[in-house]
N, C-alpha and C positions, 0 to 999 in steps of 0.2 A: 864153613860152616858143617865140619865133620862130627864134634864131638859138643854133648852142653857143656858149656863152661860152669855152670851153676853145680851140675852132677860132678864134676870134676873139684871143686872146689869144695863139695860136703864131701867128698874122700880123704880130704886133709885130716890128721890127726890132731890138730894143734886147733884149738878153739877160735885162739887170735887169727891165728894163720888163715882157718876157714872166714873168720870174719872179714877179714883184710880181702880176700879173695871175690866173694861175695859183693864187696862193696868196691871192688875195681872191675867187676863185672856189668855191674849195674851203672857206673859212669861210661863205660867204654861203650853199653849199648845204646846211653843216651846222645854222645858225642856220634855214632854210626848210623842210628836207628831215626833221630831226630830230622834230619836233613833229606831223609827219605819221604817219610810222610811228607815233611813240605814240598818236594819234589813232587810229588803223588798230587798231592792236593792242587799245584799249580797247572800240572798237566792236564787235569780234569777238568778243572775251570778253563786253560785253553781250548780242549776239545771241544767243551760242550758249552760253550759262552753264550751261544744263543737261547739255549732253552733255559739255562741259569735265568740268566739276564729276564726272560721273559717271565719266569715263577717269581724272582724280586718282587715282579709289576702287580701280581696279582693277593688277594687276601686268601687266607690270614697270612698274618707279614712273617718274614722268617725271621727269627729273634738271635743276638748272639748270643757268647757263655754269659755275658752281665744282663741279657735282657731288653738290650737295645734292638730296635730294627736294622737290619740290614741292608742297606741302601746301594753299595758296589759289590760287585763278583767277589772283586779280589780279597774281599770281607769275609767271603764266607770261611767259616771254619771245619775242620773236619764232622762236626757232630752235625753242624745245619747241612752241608752238602749230602750225610747220611739221611739226613730228614726229608730232604728234597728230593733224593734218589729212592728211596723207600716209598715216595708216597707217590711216585711216579711210573708209567710202563713205557718211556721211553729211553730209559738207561738199560742197560745191559744186567745180566745176573752177575756177573764177572766182576763188573763196578759196584754194585751193592753190596757182592761179599767181601773183595778187595777194602772198601769202605767201613764195613763192618770189623774188619782186621786191622784195620788203620785206628779207628776210635779206640778201641780195648787195648792194642799196644800202647798208644798215646796215652792214657788214662792209666797204665798202669806206669809208665815210664816217669809221669808228671808226678805221681804219688809214692814214688821211689821204692815202687814197689817190685819183685822181681817175675822179670816178665819171662815166660816161657819160653825154652830154647825153640821148639818146635814153631811158637808164633812167631818169634824173630825169622825163624828161617824161610817161611813162608813168606812174609812179608821181603824177603829180599831176593828171594828167587822166583814168585809165581808174580806173572804177567799181572796188572789191574785191568787191562783195558780185552 
């Protein structure tokens, strides 16, 4: 990740080439970054299973993106994990920071918006624990 591909695409003189390049960058980000997000989600769940299971057993209930209660730790989405981590003093600052980053990048990618190169670089290079 040496150079921002969106900046490189913006330097193209032909608007059609620029649009094609930007679209290709977004597709590549989806292919490369979504698996990293899922891997981090699963690693966090595996490392913190006991804390997460304990939290799921308390009120208020943790809800998923459709407003349904989460009953199984494996069902926790990034946003729900972030909610739990932000509401607890038993998780590290690195875990909270990385979940914030994951959530922001995930939402941008899911809505087909340009994801800043620096965010993708940090997600791919910085440890989450």
